[in-house]
C-alpha positions, 0 to 999 in steps of 0.5 A: 515858846508855845508851852502855855498855849493850851490854856489860852485855846481852851479859854477862847473856846469856852468863851465862844461856846458860852456866847449867845451868838453861837446858839443863835447861828446854830438854831438859824441854820437848823431852821433854815436847813429844815425849811429848804430841805422840805421845800426842795424835797431833799431826803434825810433832813435829819443828817444836818442837826446830827452833823452840826452837833456831832462834828461842827457847824463849820462842817455841816453848813457848807456841806448842806449848801453843797447838797442844796445846790446839787438838788437845785441843779437836779430840779432845774434839769428835770424841769428843763427836759419837759 
């Protein structure tokens, strides 16, 4: 039943990666992550481009948001203890 699904999946993936929207999304995320990492004083900002191109955008973006949220909480705790 699913014997010929491989070529269909490859065709869909190829059309996605040839799409200009994929490039726009990735570049926007990289600019956003760089600006936010500098603004919040996050170390190792270079990890996000590596994860984006090495693993996947779908992995790097939520992970960045998690670490960004943790950093915001730490900054909030420091400013609240003064």
